ModelCIF file with pLDDT and N, C-alpha, C, O atoms, coordinates in Angstrom:
data_MODEL
#
_entry.id   MODEL 
#
_entity.id                         1 
_entity.type                       polymer 
_entity.pdbx_number_of_molecules   1 
#
_entity_poly.entity_id                      1 
_entity_poly.type                           'polypeptide(L)' 
_entity_poly.nstd_linkage                   no 
_entity_poly.nstd_monomer                   no 
_entity_poly.pdbx_seq_one_letter_code       MNAASRSAVRVYIRDVLACWFGVDRSTVTRAIGEVRPLLAERKCTISLDVRL 
_entity_poly.pdbx_seq_one_letter_code_can   MNAASRSAVRVYIRDVLACWFGVDRSTVTRAIGEVRPLLAERKCTISLDVRL 
_entity_poly.pdbx_strand_id                 A 
#
loop_
_entity_poly_seq.entity_id 
_entity_poly_seq.num 
_entity_poly_seq.mon_id 
_entity_poly_seq.hetero 
1 1  MET n 
1 2  ASN n 
1 3  ALA n 
1 4  ALA n 
1 5  SER n 
1 6  ARG n 
1 7  SER n 
1 8  ALA n 
1 9  VAL n 
1 10 ARG n 
1 11 VAL n 
1 12 TYR n 
1 13 ILE n 
1 14 ARG n 
1 15 ASP n 
1 16 VAL n 
1 17 LEU n 
1 18 ALA n 
1 19 CYS n 
1 20 TRP n 
1 21 PHE n 
1 22 GLY n 
1 23 VAL n 
1 24 ASP n 
1 25 ARG n 
1 26 SER n 
1 27 THR n 
1 28 VAL n 
1 29 THR n 
1 30 ARG n 
1 31 ALA n 
1 32 ILE n 
1 33 GLY n 
1 34 GLU n 
1 35 VAL n 
1 36 ARG n 
1 37 PRO n 
1 38 LEU n 
1 39 LEU n 
1 40 ALA n 
1 41 GLU n 
1 42 ARG n 
1 43 LYS n 
1 44 CYS n 
1 45 THR n 
1 46 ILE n 
1 47 SER n 
1 48 LEU n 
1 49 ASP n 
1 50 VAL n 
1 51 ARG n 
1 52 LEU n 
#
_struct_asym.id          A 
_struct_asym.entity_id   1 
#
loop_
_ma_qa_metric.id 
_ma_qa_metric.mode 
_ma_qa_metric.name 
_ma_qa_metric.software_group_id 
_ma_qa_metric.type 
1 global pLDDT . pLDDT 
2 local  pLDDT . pLDDT 
#
_ma_qa_metric_global.metric_id      1 
_ma_qa_metric_global.metric_value   85.25 
_ma_qa_metric_global.model_id       1 
_ma_qa_metric_global.ordinal_id     1 
#
loop_
_ma_qa_metric_local.label_asym_id 
_ma_qa_metric_local.label_comp_id 
_ma_qa_metric_local.label_seq_id 
_ma_qa_metric_local.metric_id 
_ma_qa_metric_local.metric_value 
_ma_qa_metric_local.model_id 
_ma_qa_metric_local.ordinal_id 
A MET 1  2 73.00 1 1  
A ASN 2  2 79.00 1 2  
A ALA 3  2 77.00 1 3  
A ALA 4  2 78.00 1 4  
A SER 5  2 80.00 1 5  
A ARG 6  2 76.00 1 6  
A SER 7  2 80.00 1 7  
A ALA 8  2 83.00 1 8  
A VAL 9  2 84.00 1 9  
A ARG 10 2 81.00 1 10 
A VAL 11 2 84.00 1 11 
A TYR 12 2 89.00 1 12 
A ILE 13 2 91.00 1 13 
A ARG 14 2 91.00 1 14 
A ASP 15 2 94.00 1 15 
A VAL 16 2 95.00 1 16 
A LEU 17 2 95.00 1 17 
A ALA 18 2 96.00 1 18 
A CYS 19 2 96.00 1 19 
A TRP 20 2 97.00 1 20 
A PHE 21 2 97.00 1 21 
A GLY 22 2 97.00 1 22 
A VAL 23 2 97.00 1 23 
A ASP 24 2 96.00 1 24 
A ARG 25 2 94.00 1 25 
A SER 26 2 95.00 1 26 
A THR 27 2 96.00 1 27 
A VAL 28 2 94.00 1 28 
A THR 29 2 92.00 1 29 
A ARG 30 2 95.00 1 30 
A ALA 31 2 94.00 1 31 
A ILE 32 2 88.00 1 32 
A GLY 33 2 89.00 1 33 
A GLU 34 2 92.00 1 34 
A VAL 35 2 89.00 1 35 
A ARG 36 2 85.00 1 36 
A PRO 37 2 88.00 1 37 
A LEU 38 2 91.00 1 38 
A LEU 39 2 88.00 1 39 
A ALA 40 2 85.00 1 40 
A GLU 41 2 91.00 1 41 
A ARG 42 2 91.00 1 42 
A LYS 43 2 88.00 1 43 
A CYS 44 2 85.00 1 44 
A THR 45 2 72.00 1 45 
A ILE 46 2 68.00 1 46 
A SER 47 2 67.00 1 47 
A LEU 48 2 62.00 1 48 
A ASP 49 2 65.00 1 49 
A VAL 50 2 65.00 1 50 
A ARG 51 2 62.00 1 51 
A LEU 52 2 56.00 1 52 
#
loop_
_atom_site.group_PDB 
_atom_site.id 
_atom_site.type_symbol 
_atom_site.label_atom_id 
_atom_site.label_alt_id 
_atom_site.label_comp_id 
_atom_site.label_asym_id 
_atom_site.label_entity_id 
_atom_site.label_seq_id 
_atom_site.pdbx_PDB_ins_code 
_atom_site.Cartn_x 
_atom_site.Cartn_y 
_atom_site.Cartn_z 
_atom_site.occupancy 
_atom_site.B_iso_or_equiv 
_atom_site.pdbx_formal_charge 
_atom_site.auth_seq_id 
_atom_site.auth_comp_id 
_atom_site.auth_asym_id 
_atom_site.auth_atom_id 
_atom_site.pdbx_PDB_model_num 
ATOM 1   N N  . MET A 1 1  ? 12.839  3.347   -12.348 1.00 73.00 ? 1  MET A N  1 
ATOM 2   C CA . MET A 1 1  ? 12.818  3.797   -10.963 1.00 73.00 ? 1  MET A CA 1 
ATOM 3   C C  . MET A 1 1  ? 13.487  2.723   -10.109 1.00 73.00 ? 1  MET A C  1 
ATOM 4   O O  . MET A 1 1  ? 13.172  1.540   -10.229 1.00 73.00 ? 1  MET A O  1 
ATOM 5   N N  . ASN A 1 2  ? 14.404  3.140   -9.254  1.00 79.00 ? 2  ASN A N  1 
ATOM 6   C CA . ASN A 1 2  ? 15.102  2.161   -8.418  1.00 79.00 ? 2  ASN A CA 1 
ATOM 7   C C  . ASN A 1 2  ? 14.292  1.824   -7.163  1.00 79.00 ? 2  ASN A C  1 
ATOM 8   O O  . ASN A 1 2  ? 13.273  2.453   -6.880  1.00 79.00 ? 2  ASN A O  1 
ATOM 9   N N  . ALA A 1 3  ? 14.754  0.844   -6.433  1.00 77.00 ? 3  ALA A N  1 
ATOM 10  C CA . ALA A 1 3  ? 14.019  0.349   -5.258  1.00 77.00 ? 3  ALA A CA 1 
ATOM 11  C C  . ALA A 1 3  ? 13.834  1.429   -4.199  1.00 77.00 ? 3  ALA A C  1 
ATOM 12  O O  . ALA A 1 3  ? 12.772  1.517   -3.582  1.00 77.00 ? 3  ALA A O  1 
ATOM 13  N N  . ALA A 1 4  ? 14.845  2.239   -3.988  1.00 78.00 ? 4  ALA A N  1 
ATOM 14  C CA . ALA A 1 4  ? 14.743  3.302   -2.973  1.00 78.00 ? 4  ALA A CA 1 
ATOM 15  C C  . ALA A 1 4  ? 13.685  4.324   -3.366  1.00 78.00 ? 4  ALA A C  1 
ATOM 16  O O  . ALA A 1 4  ? 12.940  4.808   -2.514  1.00 78.00 ? 4  ALA A O  1 
ATOM 17  N N  . SER A 1 5  ? 13.616  4.651   -4.639  1.00 80.00 ? 5  SER A N  1 
ATOM 18  C CA . SER A 1 5  ? 12.611  5.613   -5.118  1.00 80.00 ? 5  SER A CA 1 
ATOM 19  C C  . SER A 1 5  ? 11.208  5.045   -4.968  1.00 80.00 ? 5  SER A C  1 
ATOM 20  O O  . SER A 1 5  ? 10.292  5.747   -4.541  1.00 80.00 ? 5  SER A O  1 
ATOM 21  N N  . ARG A 1 6  ? 11.039  3.762   -5.324  1.00 76.00 ? 6  ARG A N  1 
ATOM 22  C CA . ARG A 1 6  ? 9.714   3.137   -5.187  1.00 76.00 ? 6  ARG A CA 1 
ATOM 23  C C  . ARG A 1 6  ? 9.282   3.105   -3.733  1.00 76.00 ? 6  ARG A C  1 
ATOM 24  O O  . ARG A 1 6  ? 8.116   3.346   -3.420  1.00 76.00 ? 6  ARG A O  1 
ATOM 25  N N  . SER A 1 7  ? 10.211  2.810   -2.854  1.00 80.00 ? 7  SER A N  1 
ATOM 26  C CA . SER A 1 7  ? 9.905   2.786   -1.428  1.00 80.00 ? 7  SER A CA 1 
ATOM 27  C C  . SER A 1 7  ? 9.474   4.167   -0.944  1.00 80.00 ? 7  SER A C  1 
ATOM 28  O O  . SER A 1 7  ? 8.509   4.287   -0.190  1.00 80.00 ? 7  SER A O  1 
ATOM 29  N N  . ALA A 1 8  ? 10.181  5.202   -1.373  1.00 83.00 ? 8  ALA A N  1 
ATOM 30  C CA . ALA A 1 8  ? 9.844   6.563   -0.974  1.00 83.00 ? 8  ALA A CA 1 
ATOM 31  C C  . ALA A 1 8  ? 8.465   6.949   -1.492  1.00 83.00 ? 8  ALA A C  1 
ATOM 32  O O  . ALA A 1 8  ? 7.708   7.626   -0.796  1.00 83.00 ? 8  ALA A O  1 
ATOM 33  N N  . VAL A 1 9  ? 8.137   6.528   -2.701  1.00 84.00 ? 9  VAL A N  1 
ATOM 34  C CA . VAL A 1 9  ? 6.825   6.832   -3.269  1.00 84.00 ? 9  VAL A CA 1 
ATOM 35  C C  . VAL A 1 9  ? 5.732   6.144   -2.459  1.00 84.00 ? 9  VAL A C  1 
ATOM 36  O O  . VAL A 1 9  ? 4.699   6.750   -2.174  1.00 84.00 ? 9  VAL A O  1 
ATOM 37  N N  . ARG A 1 10 ? 5.952   4.877   -2.084  1.00 81.00 ? 10 ARG A N  1 
ATOM 38  C CA . ARG A 1 10 ? 4.952   4.163   -1.277  1.00 81.00 ? 10 ARG A CA 1 
ATOM 39  C C  . ARG A 1 10 ? 4.723   4.862   0.056   1.00 81.00 ? 10 ARG A C  1 
ATOM 40  O O  . ARG A 1 10 ? 3.583   5.003   0.500   1.00 81.00 ? 10 ARG A O  1 
ATOM 41  N N  . VAL A 1 11 ? 5.798   5.297   0.691   1.00 84.00 ? 11 VAL A N  1 
ATOM 42  C CA . VAL A 1 11 ? 5.675   5.997   1.975   1.00 84.00 ? 11 VAL A CA 1 
ATOM 43  C C  . VAL A 1 11 ? 4.892   7.285   1.777   1.00 84.00 ? 11 VAL A C  1 
ATOM 44  O O  . VAL A 1 11 ? 4.016   7.608   2.579   1.00 84.00 ? 11 VAL A O  1 
ATOM 45  N N  . TYR A 1 12 ? 5.200   8.025   0.715   1.00 89.00 ? 12 TYR A N  1 
ATOM 46  C CA . TYR A 1 12 ? 4.505   9.279   0.442   1.00 89.00 ? 12 TYR A CA 1 
ATOM 47  C C  . TYR A 1 12 ? 3.016   9.035   0.206   1.00 89.00 ? 12 TYR A C  1 
ATOM 48  O O  . TYR A 1 12 ? 2.171   9.750   0.746   1.00 89.00 ? 12 TYR A O  1 
ATOM 49  N N  . ILE A 1 13 ? 2.699   8.023   -0.600  1.00 91.00 ? 13 ILE A N  1 
ATOM 50  C CA . ILE A 1 13 ? 1.295   7.716   -0.888  1.00 91.00 ? 13 ILE A CA 1 
ATOM 51  C C  . ILE A 1 13 ? 0.563   7.335   0.393   1.00 91.00 ? 13 ILE A C  1 
ATOM 52  O O  . ILE A 1 13 ? -0.576  7.749   0.604   1.00 91.00 ? 13 ILE A O  1 
ATOM 53  N N  . ARG A 1 14 ? 1.207   6.557   1.239   1.00 91.00 ? 14 ARG A N  1 
ATOM 54  C CA . ARG A 1 14 ? 0.567   6.158   2.504   1.00 91.00 ? 14 ARG A CA 1 
ATOM 55  C C  . ARG A 1 14 ? 0.382   7.370   3.418   1.00 91.00 ? 14 ARG A C  1 
ATOM 56  O O  . ARG A 1 14 ? -0.609  7.452   4.143   1.00 91.00 ? 14 ARG A O  1 
ATOM 57  N N  . ASP A 1 15 ? 1.327   8.306   3.389   1.00 94.00 ? 15 ASP A N  1 
ATOM 58  C CA . ASP A 1 15 ? 1.174   9.543   4.160   1.00 94.00 ? 15 ASP A CA 1 
ATOM 59  C C  . ASP A 1 15 ? -0.038  10.341  3.677   1.00 94.00 ? 15 ASP A C  1 
ATOM 60  O O  . ASP A 1 15 ? -0.812  10.859  4.481   1.00 94.00 ? 15 ASP A O  1 
ATOM 61  N N  . VAL A 1 16 ? -0.190  10.431  2.368   1.00 95.00 ? 16 VAL A N  1 
ATOM 62  C CA . VAL A 1 16 ? -1.323  11.172  1.791   1.00 95.00 ? 16 VAL A CA 1 
ATOM 63  C C  . VAL A 1 16 ? -2.636  10.500  2.161   1.00 95.00 ? 16 VAL A C  1 
ATOM 64  O O  . VAL A 1 16 ? -3.579  11.174  2.576   1.00 95.00 ? 16 VAL A O  1 
ATOM 65  N N  . LEU A 1 17 ? -2.709  9.180   2.017   1.00 95.00 ? 17 LEU A N  1 
ATOM 66  C CA . LEU A 1 17 ? -3.935  8.460   2.382   1.00 95.00 ? 17 LEU A CA 1 
ATOM 67  C C  . LEU A 1 17 ? -4.261  8.660   3.861   1.00 95.00 ? 17 LEU A C  1 
ATOM 68  O O  . LEU A 1 17 ? -5.415  8.887   4.225   1.00 95.00 ? 17 LEU A O  1 
ATOM 69  N N  . ALA A 1 18 ? -3.245  8.575   4.703   1.00 96.00 ? 18 ALA A N  1 
ATOM 70  C CA . ALA A 1 18 ? -3.455  8.763   6.143   1.00 96.00 ? 18 ALA A CA 1 
ATOM 71  C C  . ALA A 1 18 ? -3.998  10.155  6.431   1.00 96.00 ? 18 ALA A C  1 
ATOM 72  O O  . ALA A 1 18 ? -4.898  10.319  7.256   1.00 96.00 ? 18 ALA A O  1 
ATOM 73  N N  . CYS A 1 19 ? -3.458  11.146  5.759   1.00 96.00 ? 19 CYS A N  1 
ATOM 74  C CA . CYS A 1 19 ? -3.931  12.521  5.943   1.00 96.00 ? 19 CYS A CA 1 
ATOM 75  C C  . CYS A 1 19 ? -5.380  12.653  5.495   1.00 96.00 ? 19 CYS A C  1 
ATOM 76  O O  . CYS A 1 19 ? -6.198  13.238  6.204   1.00 96.00 ? 19 CYS A O  1 
ATOM 77  N N  . TRP A 1 20 ? -5.701  12.114  4.326   1.00 97.00 ? 20 TRP A N  1 
ATOM 78  C CA . TRP A 1 20 ? -7.072  12.194  3.809   1.00 97.00 ? 20 TRP A CA 1 
ATOM 79  C C  . TRP A 1 20 ? -8.080  11.570  4.759   1.00 97.00 ? 20 TRP A C  1 
ATOM 80  O O  . TRP A 1 20 ? -9.169  12.105  4.966   1.00 97.00 ? 20 TRP A O  1 
ATOM 81  N N  . PHE A 1 21 ? -7.703  10.419  5.342   1.00 97.00 ? 21 PHE A N  1 
ATOM 82  C CA . PHE A 1 21 ? -8.640  9.705   6.199   1.00 97.00 ? 21 PHE A CA 1 
ATOM 83  C C  . PHE A 1 21 ? -8.495  10.056  7.679   1.00 97.00 ? 21 PHE A C  1 
ATOM 84  O O  . PHE A 1 21 ? -9.241  9.550   8.519   1.00 97.00 ? 21 PHE A O  1 
ATOM 85  N N  . GLY A 1 22 ? -7.547  10.911  7.989   1.00 97.00 ? 22 GLY A N  1 
ATOM 86  C CA . GLY A 1 22 ? -7.378  11.353  9.370   1.00 97.00 ? 22 GLY A CA 1 
ATOM 87  C C  . GLY A 1 22 ? -6.877  10.263  10.296  1.00 97.00 ? 22 GLY A C  1 
ATOM 88  O O  . GLY A 1 22 ? -7.279  10.191  11.458  1.00 97.00 ? 22 GLY A O  1 
ATOM 89  N N  . VAL A 1 23 ? -5.995  9.409   9.780   1.00 97.00 ? 23 VAL A N  1 
ATOM 90  C CA . VAL A 1 23 ? -5.434  8.319   10.586  1.00 97.00 ? 23 VAL A CA 1 
ATOM 91  C C  . VAL A 1 23 ? -3.912  8.373   10.478  1.00 97.00 ? 23 VAL A C  1 
ATOM 92  O O  . VAL A 1 23 ? -3.359  9.162   9.712   1.00 97.00 ? 23 VAL A O  1 
ATOM 93  N N  . ASP A 1 24 ? -3.253  7.533   11.247  1.00 96.00 ? 24 ASP A N  1 
ATOM 94  C CA . ASP A 1 24 ? -1.805  7.440   11.190  1.00 96.00 ? 24 ASP A CA 1 
ATOM 95  C C  . ASP A 1 24 ? -1.383  6.567   10.008  1.00 96.00 ? 24 ASP A C  1 
ATOM 96  O O  . ASP A 1 24 ? -2.137  5.693   9.582   1.00 96.00 ? 24 ASP A O  1 
ATOM 97  N N  . ARG A 1 25 ? -0.172  6.802   9.474   1.00 94.00 ? 25 ARG A N  1 
ATOM 98  C CA . ARG A 1 25 ? 0.325   5.999   8.352   1.00 94.00 ? 25 ARG A CA 1 
ATOM 99  C C  . ARG A 1 25 ? 0.374   4.519   8.710   1.00 94.00 ? 25 ARG A C  1 
ATOM 100 O O  . ARG A 1 25 ? 0.168   3.672   7.841   1.00 94.00 ? 25 ARG A O  1 
ATOM 101 N N  . SER A 1 26 ? 0.638   4.191   9.961   1.00 95.00 ? 26 SER A N  1 
ATOM 102 C CA . SER A 1 26 ? 0.692   2.777   10.356  1.00 95.00 ? 26 SER A CA 1 
ATOM 103 C C  . SER A 1 26 ? -0.669  2.098   10.190  1.00 95.00 ? 26 SER A C  1 
ATOM 104 O O  . SER A 1 26 ? -0.738  0.898   9.925   1.00 95.00 ? 26 SER A O  1 
ATOM 105 N N  . THR A 1 27 ? -1.744  2.864   10.344  1.00 96.00 ? 27 THR A N  1 
ATOM 106 C CA . THR A 1 27 ? -3.093  2.325   10.142  1.00 96.00 ? 27 THR A CA 1 
ATOM 107 C C  . THR A 1 27 ? -3.292  1.958   8.675   1.00 96.00 ? 27 THR A C  1 
ATOM 108 O O  . THR A 1 27 ? -3.863  0.913   8.364   1.00 96.00 ? 27 THR A O  1 
ATOM 109 N N  . VAL A 1 28 ? -2.822  2.814   7.780   1.00 94.00 ? 28 VAL A N  1 
ATOM 110 C CA . VAL A 1 28 ? -2.922  2.541   6.349   1.00 94.00 ? 28 VAL A CA 1 
ATOM 111 C C  . VAL A 1 28 ? -2.088  1.308   6.004   1.00 94.00 ? 28 VAL A C  1 
ATOM 112 O O  . VAL A 1 28 ? -2.550  0.440   5.263   1.00 94.00 ? 28 VAL A O  1 
ATOM 113 N N  . THR A 1 29 ? -0.877  1.222   6.527   1.00 92.00 ? 29 THR A N  1 
ATOM 114 C CA . THR A 1 29 ? -0.005  0.082   6.269   1.00 92.00 ? 29 THR A CA 1 
ATOM 115 C C  . THR A 1 29 ? -0.643  -1.208  6.775   1.00 92.00 ? 29 THR A C  1 
ATOM 116 O O  . THR A 1 29 ? -0.605  -2.231  6.091   1.00 92.00 ? 29 THR A O  1 
ATOM 117 N N  . ARG A 1 30 ? -1.221  -1.164  7.954   1.00 95.00 ? 30 ARG A N  1 
ATOM 118 C CA . ARG A 1 30 ? -1.873  -2.356  8.511   1.00 95.00 ? 30 ARG A CA 1 
ATOM 119 C C  . ARG A 1 30 ? -3.073  -2.764  7.661   1.00 95.00 ? 30 ARG A C  1 
ATOM 120 O O  . ARG A 1 30 ? -3.287  -3.952  7.419   1.00 95.00 ? 30 ARG A O  1 
ATOM 121 N N  . ALA A 1 31 ? -3.861  -1.779  7.206   1.00 94.00 ? 31 ALA A N  1 
ATOM 122 C CA . ALA A 1 31 ? -5.022  -2.072  6.363   1.00 94.00 ? 31 ALA A CA 1 
ATOM 123 C C  . ALA A 1 31 ? -4.587  -2.746  5.056   1.00 94.00 ? 31 ALA A C  1 
ATOM 124 O O  . ALA A 1 31 ? -5.226  -3.693  4.597   1.00 94.00 ? 31 ALA A O  1 
ATOM 125 N N  . ILE A 1 32 ? -3.513  -2.256  4.472   1.00 88.00 ? 32 ILE A N  1 
ATOM 126 C CA . ILE A 1 32 ? -2.992  -2.870  3.241   1.00 88.00 ? 32 ILE A CA 1 
ATOM 127 C C  . ILE A 1 32 ? -2.600  -4.320  3.525   1.00 88.00 ? 32 ILE A C  1 
ATOM 128 O O  . ILE A 1 32 ? -2.882  -5.214  2.727   1.00 88.00 ? 32 ILE A O  1 
ATOM 129 N N  . GLY A 1 33 ? -1.952  -4.543  4.659   1.00 89.00 ? 33 GLY A N  1 
ATOM 130 C CA . GLY A 1 33 ? -1.564  -5.894  5.041   1.00 89.00 ? 33 GLY A CA 1 
ATOM 131 C C  . GLY A 1 33 ? -2.754  -6.817  5.258   1.00 89.00 ? 33 GLY A C  1 
ATOM 132 O O  . GLY A 1 33 ? -2.658  -8.021  5.022   1.00 89.00 ? 33 GLY A O  1 
ATOM 133 N N  . GLU A 1 34 ? -3.873  -6.261  5.706   1.00 92.00 ? 34 GLU A N  1 
ATOM 134 C CA . GLU A 1 34 ? -5.074  -7.064  5.922   1.00 92.00 ? 34 GLU A CA 1 
ATOM 135 C C  . GLU A 1 34 ? -5.814  -7.332  4.611   1.00 92.00 ? 34 GLU A C  1 
ATOM 136 O O  . GLU A 1 34 ? -6.469  -8.365  4.467   1.00 92.00 ? 34 GLU A O  1 
ATOM 137 N N  . VAL A 1 35 ? -5.713  -6.415  3.669   1.00 89.00 ? 35 VAL A N  1 
ATOM 138 C CA . VAL A 1 35 ? -6.420  -6.554  2.401   1.00 89.00 ? 35 VAL A CA 1 
ATOM 139 C C  . VAL A 1 35 ? -5.701  -7.502  1.441   1.00 89.00 ? 35 VAL A C  1 
ATOM 140 O O  . VAL A 1 35 ? -6.351  -8.234  0.695   1.00 89.00 ? 35 VAL A O  1 
ATOM 141 N N  . ARG A 1 36 ? -4.377  -7.494  1.453   1.00 85.00 ? 36 ARG A N  1 
ATOM 142 C CA . ARG A 1 36 ? -3.610  -8.349  0.527   1.00 85.00 ? 36 ARG A CA 1 
ATOM 143 C C  . ARG A 1 36 ? -4.056  -9.806  0.547   1.00 85.00 ? 36 ARG A C  1 
ATOM 144 O O  . ARG A 1 36 ? -4.315  -10.371 -0.516  1.00 85.00 ? 36 ARG A O  1 
ATOM 145 N N  . PRO A 1 37 ? -4.157  -10.446 1.736   1.00 88.00 ? 37 PRO A N  1 
ATOM 146 C CA . PRO A 1 37 ? -4.578  -11.856 1.753   1.00 88.00 ? 37 PRO A CA 1 
ATOM 147 C C  . PRO A 1 37 ? -6.015  -12.036 1.247   1.00 88.00 ? 37 PRO A C  1 
ATOM 148 O O  . PRO A 1 37 ? -6.332  -13.057 0.637   1.00 88.00 ? 37 PRO A O  1 
ATOM 149 N N  . LEU A 1 38 ? -6.873  -11.062 1.495   1.00 91.00 ? 38 LEU A N  1 
ATOM 150 C CA . LEU A 1 38 ? -8.252  -11.159 1.007   1.00 91.00 ? 38 LEU A CA 1 
ATOM 151 C C  . LEU A 1 38 ? -8.286  -11.127 -0.517  1.00 91.00 ? 38 LEU A C  1 
ATOM 152 O O  . LEU A 1 38 ? -9.038  -11.874 -1.144  1.00 91.00 ? 38 LEU A O  1 
ATOM 153 N N  . LEU A 1 39 ? -7.475  -10.265 -1.104  1.00 88.00 ? 39 LEU A N  1 
ATOM 154 C CA . LEU A 1 39 ? -7.389  -10.211 -2.565  1.00 88.00 ? 39 LEU A CA 1 
ATOM 155 C C  . LEU A 1 39 ? -6.838  -11.521 -3.118  1.00 88.00 ? 39 LEU A C  1 
ATOM 156 O O  . LEU A 1 39 ? -7.355  -12.052 -4.101  1.00 88.00 ? 39 LEU A O  1 
ATOM 157 N N  . ALA A 1 40 ? -5.794  -12.035 -2.490  1.00 85.00 ? 40 ALA A N  1 
ATOM 158 C CA . ALA A 1 40 ? -5.188  -13.289 -2.946  1.00 85.00 ? 40 ALA A CA 1 
ATOM 159 C C  . ALA A 1 40 ? -6.163  -14.457 -2.815  1.00 85.00 ? 40 ALA A C  1 
ATOM 160 O O  . ALA A 1 40 ? -6.217  -15.333 -3.678  1.00 85.00 ? 40 ALA A O  1 
ATOM 161 N N  . GLU A 1 41 ? -6.920  -14.458 -1.744  1.00 91.00 ? 41 GLU A N  1 
ATOM 162 C CA . GLU A 1 41 ? -7.904  -15.511 -1.503  1.00 91.00 ? 41 GLU A CA 1 
ATOM 163 C C  . GLU A 1 41 ? -8.948  -15.557 -2.616  1.00 91.00 ? 41 GLU A C  1 
ATOM 164 O O  . GLU A 1 41 ? -9.452  -16.624 -2.966  1.00 91.00 ? 41 GLU A O  1 
ATOM 165 N N  . ARG A 1 42 ? -9.259  -14.397 -3.159  1.00 91.00 ? 42 ARG A N  1 
ATOM 166 C CA . ARG A 1 42 ? -10.265 -14.289 -4.213  1.00 91.00 ? 42 ARG A CA 1 
ATOM 167 C C  . ARG A 1 42 ? -9.645  -14.289 -5.604  1.00 91.00 ? 42 ARG A C  1 
ATOM 168 O O  . ARG A 1 42 ? -10.296 -13.947 -6.591  1.00 91.00 ? 42 ARG A O  1 
ATOM 169 N N  . LYS A 1 43 ? -8.379  -14.679 -5.661  1.00 88.00 ? 43 LYS A N  1 
ATOM 170 C CA . LYS A 1 43 ? -7.650  -14.801 -6.924  1.00 88.00 ? 43 LYS A CA 1 
ATOM 171 C C  . LYS A 1 43 ? -7.550  -13.481 -7.690  1.00 88.00 ? 43 LYS A C  1 
ATOM 172 O O  . LYS A 1 43 ? -7.445  -13.482 -8.917  1.00 88.00 ? 43 LYS A O  1 
ATOM 173 N N  . CYS A 1 44 ? -7.581  -12.370 -6.981  1.00 85.00 ? 44 CYS A N  1 
ATOM 174 C CA . CYS A 1 44 ? -7.379  -11.074 -7.618  1.00 85.00 ? 44 CYS A CA 1 
ATOM 175 C C  . CYS A 1 44 ? -5.897  -10.931 -7.934  1.00 85.00 ? 44 CYS A C  1 
ATOM 176 O O  . CYS A 1 44 ? -5.044  -11.191 -7.086  1.00 85.00 ? 44 CYS A O  1 
ATOM 177 N N  . THR A 1 45 ? -5.606  -10.526 -9.133  1.00 72.00 ? 45 THR A N  1 
ATOM 178 C CA . THR A 1 45 ? -4.220  -10.374 -9.527  1.00 72.00 ? 45 THR A CA 1 
ATOM 179 C C  . THR A 1 45 ? -3.899  -8.909  -9.769  1.00 72.00 ? 45 THR A C  1 
ATOM 180 O O  . THR A 1 45 ? -4.746  -8.122  -10.192 1.00 72.00 ? 45 THR A O  1 
ATOM 181 N N  . ILE A 1 46 ? -2.675  -8.576  -9.492  1.00 68.00 ? 46 ILE A N  1 
ATOM 182 C CA . ILE A 1 46 ? -2.183  -7.233  -9.700  1.00 68.00 ? 46 ILE A CA 1 
ATOM 183 C C  . ILE A 1 46 ? -0.920  -7.373  -10.529 1.00 68.00 ? 46 ILE A C  1 
ATOM 184 O O  . ILE A 1 46 ? -0.131  -8.292  -10.310 1.00 68.00 ? 46 ILE A O  1 
ATOM 185 N N  . SER A 1 47 ? -0.725  -6.485  -11.465 1.00 67.00 ? 47 SER A N  1 
ATOM 186 C CA . SER A 1 47 ? 0.446   -6.527  -12.317 1.00 67.00 ? 47 SER A CA 1 
ATOM 187 C C  . SER A 1 47 ? 1.704   -6.626  -11.450 1.00 67.00 ? 47 SER A C  1 
ATOM 188 O O  . SER A 1 47 ? 1.777   -6.029  -10.375 1.00 67.00 ? 47 SER A O  1 
ATOM 189 N N  . LEU A 1 48 ? 2.679   -7.375  -11.922 1.00 62.00 ? 48 LEU A N  1 
ATOM 190 C CA . LEU A 1 48 ? 3.913   -7.597  -11.151 1.00 62.00 ? 48 LEU A CA 1 
ATOM 191 C C  . LEU A 1 48 ? 4.664   -6.312  -10.845 1.00 62.00 ? 48 LEU A C  1 
ATOM 192 O O  . LEU A 1 48 ? 5.383   -6.247  -9.848  1.00 62.00 ? 48 LEU A O  1 
ATOM 193 N N  . ASP A 1 49 ? 4.516   -5.297  -11.669 1.00 65.00 ? 49 ASP A N  1 
ATOM 194 C CA . ASP A 1 49 ? 5.244   -4.053  -11.420 1.00 65.00 ? 49 ASP A CA 1 
ATOM 195 C C  . ASP A 1 49 ? 4.511   -3.123  -10.459 1.00 65.00 ? 49 ASP A C  1 
ATOM 196 O O  . ASP A 1 49 ? 5.014   -2.044  -10.144 1.00 65.00 ? 49 ASP A O  1 
ATOM 197 N N  . VAL A 1 50 ? 3.331   -3.524  -9.988  1.00 65.00 ? 50 VAL A N  1 
ATOM 198 C CA . VAL A 1 50 ? 2.565   -2.724  -9.034  1.00 65.00 ? 50 VAL A CA 1 
ATOM 199 C C  . VAL A 1 50 ? 2.687   -3.344  -7.667  1.00 65.00 ? 50 VAL A C  1 
ATOM 200 O O  . VAL A 1 50 ? 2.493   -4.548  -7.498  1.00 65.00 ? 50 VAL A O  1 
ATOM 201 N N  . ARG A 1 51 ? 3.010   -2.519  -6.688  1.00 62.00 ? 51 ARG A N  1 
ATOM 202 C CA . ARG A 1 51 ? 3.114   -3.027  -5.326  1.00 62.00 ? 51 ARG A CA 1 
ATOM 203 C C  . ARG A 1 51 ? 2.209   -2.196  -4.436  1.00 62.00 ? 51 ARG A C  1 
ATOM 204 O O  . ARG A 1 51 ? 2.249   -0.966  -4.461  1.00 62.00 ? 51 ARG A O  1 
ATOM 205 N N  . LEU A 1 52 ? 1.398   -2.876  -3.655  1.00 56.00 ? 52 LEU A N  1 
ATOM 206 C CA . LEU A 1 52 ? 0.506   -2.161  -2.731  1.00 56.00 ? 52 LEU A CA 1 
ATOM 207 C C  . LEU A 1 52 ? 1.240   -1.746  -1.498  1.00 56.00 ? 52 LEU A C  1 
ATOM 208 O O  . LEU A 1 52 ? 0.653   -1.132  -0.607  1.00 56.00 ? 52 LEU A O  1 
#
């Protein structure tokens, strides 16, 4: 999968999450941005091929 396809998939997934929770996609994106440092702080690792 190329970079453009992965980006489109991330946008789609964030759209679905936003719909499920009744919020805007920007809220989901911001939440992901807030969670990433918390995971890193606790030494949580995610496979290199997975991007939140």
